[in-house]
N, CA and C atoms as an extended XYZ file, in Angstrom:
276
Properties=species:S:1:pos:R:3:atomname:S:1:resname:S:1:resid:I:1 pbc="F F F"
N         0.618       -1.271        0.048 N   UNK     1
C         0.055       -0.021        0.365 CA  UNK     1
C         0.923        1.006       -0.919 C   UNK     1
N         0.273        2.027       -0.965 N   UNK     2
C         1.578        3.275       -0.805 CA  UNK     2
C         0.105        4.208       -0.485 C   UNK     2
N         1.245        4.728        0.806 N   UNK     3
C         0.290        5.834        2.344 CA  UNK     3
C         1.288        6.901        1.954 C   UNK     3
N         1.161        8.147        1.127 N   UNK     4
C         1.592        9.042        0.890 CA  UNK     4
C         1.268       10.716        1.881 C   UNK     4
N        -0.043       10.771        2.300 N   UNK     5
C        -0.551       11.297        4.134 CA  UNK     5
C        -0.726       10.462        5.172 C   UNK     5
N        -0.432       10.493        6.268 N   UNK     6
C        -0.164        9.754        7.282 CA  UNK     6
C        -1.566        9.647        7.887 C   UNK     6
N        -2.459       10.777        7.588 N   UNK     7
C        -3.547       10.333        8.463 CA  UNK     7
C        -4.814       10.568        6.864 C   UNK     7
N        -4.513       10.099        5.696 N   UNK     8
C        -5.571        9.574        4.916 CA  UNK     8
C        -6.452        9.486        4.835 C   UNK     8
N        -7.254        8.265        5.455 N   UNK     9
C        -8.509        8.175        5.738 CA  UNK     9
C        -9.637        9.348        6.822 C   UNK     9
N        -8.288       10.721        7.507 N   UNK    10
C        -9.389       11.096        7.771 CA  UNK    10
C        -9.199       12.934        6.681 C   UNK    10
N        -8.274       12.850        5.855 N   UNK    11
C        -8.088       13.422        4.752 CA  UNK    11
C        -8.774       13.945        3.823 C   UNK    11
N        -8.562       12.224        3.359 N   UNK    12
C        -9.379       12.149        2.033 CA  UNK    12
C       -10.466       11.225        1.604 C   UNK    12
N       -11.091       11.322        0.750 N   UNK    13
C       -12.245       10.459       -0.026 CA  UNK    13
C       -11.594        9.291       -0.952 C   UNK    13
N       -12.242        8.458       -0.549 N   UNK    14
C       -12.162        7.049       -1.025 CA  UNK    14
C       -13.493        6.989       -2.614 C   UNK    14
N       -12.847        5.924       -3.652 N   UNK    15
C       -13.053        5.844       -4.930 CA  UNK    15
C       -12.673        4.657       -5.585 C   UNK    15
N       -13.478        4.166       -5.472 N   UNK    16
C       -12.973        2.643       -5.591 CA  UNK    16
C       -12.840        2.255       -7.830 C   UNK    16
N       -12.004        1.858       -7.501 N   UNK    17
C       -12.260        1.130       -9.470 CA  UNK    17
C       -10.837        0.188      -10.033 C   UNK    17
N       -10.033        0.904      -11.391 N   UNK    18
C        -8.858        0.021      -11.773 CA  UNK    18
C        -8.624        0.903      -12.511 C   UNK    18
N        -7.064        1.964      -11.042 N   UNK    19
C        -6.469        3.272      -12.390 CA  UNK    19
C        -5.614        2.339      -13.259 C   UNK    19
N        -4.724        3.388      -13.851 N   UNK    20
C        -4.317        3.874      -15.110 CA  UNK    20
C        -3.263        4.640      -15.249 C   UNK    20
N        -2.406        5.048      -15.760 N   UNK    21
C        -1.688        5.844      -15.938 CA  UNK    21
C        -2.256        7.013      -17.306 C   UNK    21
N        -2.389        7.586      -17.102 N   UNK    22
C        -3.411        8.859      -18.347 CA  UNK    22
C        -2.086        8.318      -19.035 C   UNK    22
N        -2.720        8.662      -20.417 N   UNK    23
C        -2.218        8.370      -21.832 CA  UNK    23
C        -0.730        9.361      -22.445 C   UNK    23
N        -1.431       10.163      -21.771 N   UNK    24
C        -0.484       11.798      -22.373 CA  UNK    24
C        -0.050       12.376      -21.438 C   UNK    24
N        -0.501       12.103      -19.806 N   UNK    25
C        -0.082       13.311      -19.135 CA  UNK    25
C         0.870       12.454      -17.046 C   UNK    25
N         1.788       12.330      -17.466 N   UNK    26
C         2.140       11.338      -16.034 CA  UNK    26
C         1.862       12.004      -14.808 C   UNK    26
N         1.890       12.992      -14.809 N   UNK    27
C         1.186       13.434      -13.416 CA  UNK    27
C        -0.570       12.946      -13.342 C   UNK    27
N        -0.632       12.280      -13.754 N   UNK    28
C        -2.412       12.217      -14.000 CA  UNK    28
C        -2.658       10.516      -13.568 C   UNK    28
N        -3.771       10.111      -13.500 N   UNK    29
C        -4.197        9.256      -12.827 CA  UNK    29
C        -5.506        8.788      -13.606 C   UNK    29
N        -6.077        8.109      -14.121 N   UNK    30
C        -7.063        7.582      -14.327 CA  UNK    30
C        -7.792        6.107      -13.415 C   UNK    30
N        -8.392        7.099      -13.194 N   UNK    31
C        -9.576        6.017      -12.721 CA  UNK    31
C       -10.770        5.629      -13.190 C   UNK    31
N       -11.078        3.706      -13.805 N   UNK    32
C       -12.202        3.106      -14.533 CA  UNK    32
C       -12.975        3.296      -12.828 C   UNK    32
N       -13.897        3.504      -13.433 N   UNK    33
C       -15.391        2.539      -12.106 CA  UNK    33
C       -15.701        1.908      -12.201 C   UNK    33
N       -16.017        1.349      -13.497 N   UNK    34
C       -16.617        0.088      -13.573 CA  UNK    34
C       -16.069       -0.278      -15.316 C   UNK    34
N       -14.556       -0.744      -14.972 N   UNK    35
C       -14.307       -1.345      -16.733 CA  UNK    35
C       -15.237       -2.607      -16.757 C   UNK    35
N       -15.878       -2.941      -16.711 N   UNK    36
C       -16.613       -4.361      -17.054 CA  UNK    36
C       -18.215       -3.742      -17.890 C   UNK    36
N       -17.880       -2.590      -17.629 N   UNK    37
C       -19.514       -2.134      -17.962 CA  UNK    37
C       -19.404       -0.895      -18.789 C   UNK    37
N       -19.934       -1.077      -19.667 N   UNK    38
C       -20.077       -0.720      -21.255 CA  UNK    38
C       -20.306        1.157      -20.688 C   UNK    38
N       -21.281        1.571      -19.544 N   UNK    39
C       -22.017        2.704      -19.248 CA  UNK    39
C       -20.584        3.198      -18.718 C   UNK    39
N       -19.010        3.011      -17.832 N   UNK    40
C       -18.483        3.472      -16.658 CA  UNK    40
C       -18.464        5.117      -17.199 C   UNK    40
N       -17.399        5.206      -15.999 N   UNK    41
C       -17.492        6.644      -15.525 CA  UNK    41
C       -16.093        6.402      -15.182 C   UNK    41
N       -15.155        7.442      -15.611 N   UNK    42
C       -13.349        7.451      -16.001 CA  UNK    42
C       -13.152        8.680      -14.847 C   UNK    42
N       -12.986        8.612      -13.575 N   UNK    43
C       -12.191        9.689      -12.993 CA  UNK    43
C       -10.234        9.829      -13.731 C   UNK    43
N       -10.734       11.360      -14.173 N   UNK    44
C        -8.789       11.540      -13.882 CA  UNK    44
C        -8.258       12.667      -12.991 C   UNK    44
N        -6.995       12.254      -12.010 N   UNK    45
C        -7.210       12.809      -10.851 CA  UNK    45
C        -5.579       12.907      -11.014 C   UNK    45
N        -4.968       14.162      -10.187 N   UNK    46
C        -3.722       14.895      -10.259 CA  UNK    46
C        -3.261       13.614       -9.046 C   UNK    46
N        -1.711       13.205       -9.786 N   UNK    47
C        -1.260       12.040       -8.421 CA  UNK    47
C        -0.667       12.463       -7.052 C   UNK    47
N        -0.300       14.106       -7.502 N   UNK    48
C         0.152       14.664       -6.296 CA  UNK    48
C        -1.016       14.636       -5.131 C   UNK    48
N        -2.476       14.119       -5.584 N   UNK    49
C        -4.011       14.213       -4.745 CA  UNK    49
C        -4.470       12.482       -4.024 C   UNK    49
N        -3.584       11.898       -4.442 N   UNK    50
C        -3.469       11.107       -4.276 CA  UNK    50
C        -2.778       10.018       -2.791 C   UNK    50
N        -3.549        9.907       -2.114 N   UNK    51
C        -2.854        9.488       -0.275 CA  UNK    51
C        -2.803        8.625       -0.355 C   UNK    51
N        -3.517        7.358       -1.513 N   UNK    52
C        -2.793        5.597       -0.773 CA  UNK    52
C        -4.189        4.731       -2.038 C   UNK    52
N        -3.202        3.656       -2.576 N   UNK    53
C        -4.061        3.092       -3.745 CA  UNK    53
C        -3.942        1.992       -2.353 C   UNK    53
N        -5.707        0.899       -2.378 N   UNK    54
C        -5.376       -0.224       -1.451 CA  UNK    54
C        -6.144       -1.148       -2.408 C   UNK    54
N        -4.987       -2.071       -2.499 N   UNK    55
C        -6.217       -4.025       -3.808 CA  UNK    55
C        -7.175       -4.087       -2.903 C   UNK    55
N        -9.054       -4.104       -3.345 N   UNK    56
C       -10.104       -4.855       -3.027 CA  UNK    56
C        -9.869       -5.957       -3.642 C   UNK    56
N        -9.727       -6.290       -4.495 N   UNK    57
C       -11.063       -7.432       -5.132 CA  UNK    57
C       -10.631       -7.957       -6.742 C   UNK    57
N       -10.644       -8.920       -7.532 N   UNK    58
C       -10.800       -9.083       -8.450 CA  UNK    58
C       -12.424       -9.125       -8.421 C   UNK    58
N       -12.315       -8.374       -9.842 N   UNK    59
C       -14.524       -8.585      -10.503 CA  UNK    59
C       -13.660       -9.787      -11.362 C   UNK    59
N       -14.937      -11.082      -11.730 N   UNK    60
C       -14.520      -11.666      -13.101 CA  UNK    60
C       -16.318      -11.175      -13.494 C   UNK    60
N       -16.080      -11.272      -15.456 N   UNK    61
C       -17.107      -11.714      -16.033 CA  UNK    61
C       -17.124      -12.497      -16.814 C   UNK    61
N       -18.682      -13.585      -16.468 N   UNK    62
C       -18.622      -14.429      -17.805 CA  UNK    62
C       -19.084      -14.226      -18.964 C   UNK    62
N       -19.212      -13.935      -19.784 N   UNK    63
C       -19.846      -14.457      -21.309 CA  UNK    63
C       -19.566      -14.953      -22.618 C   UNK    63
N       -20.180      -15.390      -23.165 N   UNK    64
C       -20.145      -15.776      -24.457 CA  UNK    64
C       -18.370      -15.285      -25.326 C   UNK    64
N       -17.940      -14.847      -24.876 N   UNK    65
C       -16.258      -14.570      -25.550 CA  UNK    65
C       -15.502      -14.765      -25.251 C   UNK    65
N       -15.889      -15.015      -23.199 N   UNK    66
C       -14.809      -15.789      -22.237 CA  UNK    66
C       -14.590      -14.978      -20.951 C   UNK    66
N       -13.733      -15.303      -20.349 N   UNK    67
C       -13.962      -14.515      -19.169 CA  UNK    67
C       -12.640      -13.086      -19.759 C   UNK    67
N       -13.553      -12.088      -18.370 N   UNK    68
C       -12.564      -10.893      -18.039 CA  UNK    68
C       -12.412      -10.942      -17.122 C   UNK    68
N       -11.321      -10.017      -16.640 N   UNK    69
C       -10.968      -10.002      -15.333 CA  UNK    69
C       -10.104       -8.853      -14.813 C   UNK    69
N       -10.571       -8.299      -13.998 N   UNK    70
C       -10.773       -6.890      -13.257 CA  UNK    70
C       -10.484       -6.884      -12.423 C   UNK    70
N        -8.702       -5.455      -11.815 N   UNK    71
C        -8.340       -5.983      -10.257 CA  UNK    71
C        -9.130       -4.379       -9.653 C   UNK    71
N       -10.220       -4.108       -8.774 N   UNK    72
C       -10.453       -2.978       -8.195 CA  UNK    72
C        -9.549       -2.350       -6.755 C   UNK    72
N        -9.451       -1.241       -7.056 N   UNK    73
C        -8.864       -1.032       -5.906 CA  UNK    73
C        -9.103        0.304       -5.371 C   UNK    73
N        -9.631        0.664       -4.125 N   UNK    74
C        -9.363        2.128       -3.554 CA  UNK    74
C        -8.951        2.639       -3.416 C   UNK    74
N        -8.908        3.876       -4.156 N   UNK    75
C        -7.909        5.165       -3.974 CA  UNK    75
C        -8.725        6.221       -3.337 C   UNK    75
N        -7.647        6.693       -2.569 N   UNK    76
C        -7.822        8.034       -1.362 CA  UNK    76
C        -7.378        8.935       -1.877 C   UNK    76
N        -8.670       10.267       -2.412 N   UNK    77
C        -8.143       11.369       -2.748 CA  UNK    77
C        -8.164       12.511       -1.663 C   UNK    77
N        -7.667       13.517       -1.717 N   UNK    78
C        -7.580       14.625       -1.021 CA  UNK    78
C        -8.173       15.323       -0.941 C   UNK    78
N        -9.182       15.309       -0.058 N   UNK    79
C       -10.293       15.910       -0.231 CA  UNK    79
C        -9.269       17.567       -0.555 C   UNK    79
N       -10.765       18.452       -1.377 N   UNK    80
C       -10.977       19.276       -1.895 CA  UNK    80
C       -10.001       19.401       -3.016 C   UNK    80
N        -9.368       17.930       -3.985 N   UNK    81
C        -8.423       17.804       -5.150 CA  UNK    81
C        -9.993       18.455       -6.255 C   UNK    81
N        -9.777       18.553       -7.414 N   UNK    82
C        -9.967       18.587       -8.715 CA  UNK    82
C       -10.129       17.687       -9.520 C   UNK    82
N       -10.713       16.908      -10.147 N   UNK    83
C       -11.121       15.901      -10.719 CA  UNK    83
C       -11.672       16.548      -12.426 C   UNK    83
N       -11.333       15.309      -13.840 N   UNK    84
C       -12.130       15.591      -14.558 CA  UNK    84
C       -12.787       14.212      -14.819 C   UNK    84
N       -14.705       14.526      -14.668 N   UNK    85
C       -15.047       12.740      -15.110 CA  UNK    85
C       -15.873       12.797      -16.428 C   UNK    85
N       -15.466       11.697      -16.913 N   UNK    86
C       -15.741       11.302      -18.388 CA  UNK    86
C       -16.933        9.721      -18.167 C   UNK    86
N       -18.276       10.466      -18.734 N   UNK    87
C       -18.946        9.140      -18.869 CA  UNK    87
C       -19.023        9.014      -20.411 C   UNK    87
N       -18.921        7.264      -21.274 N   UNK    88
C       -19.544        7.540      -22.248 CA  UNK    88
C       -20.890        7.610      -22.442 C   UNK    88
N       -21.514        8.455      -23.337 N   UNK    89
C       -22.170        8.039      -24.037 CA  UNK    89
C       -23.041        8.263      -25.605 C   UNK    89
N       -23.923        8.110      -25.772 N   UNK    90
C       -24.227        7.462      -27.256 CA  UNK    90
C       -24.795        9.174      -27.351 C   UNK    90
N       -24.832        9.252      -28.891 N   UNK    91
C       -25.214       10.285      -29.863 CA  UNK    91
C       -26.376       10.535      -30.176 C   UNK    91
N       -27.376       10.874      -30.629 N   UNK    92
C       -28.413       10.169      -31.544 CA  UNK    92
C       -28.377       11.625      -31.662 C   UNK    92
């Protein structure tokens, strides 16, 4: 577990999902709320605002194409931090 802030549970807000490196900005991380859902929400956080990341569980989806496994984490983000939220939509 990476703990940047010693009192992160009091000064941070918990998010859960699958974190990954931002594709163009190394100072940011992406957090996909439910990577197995086609309507998933993605949060973008500054790495400096992340207090801790904890592995929680593996999520498995079984479908005709096979099984998909996604690791889920708790990501603790400093209260007051700014984020960009993206959601997939169908334009019609």
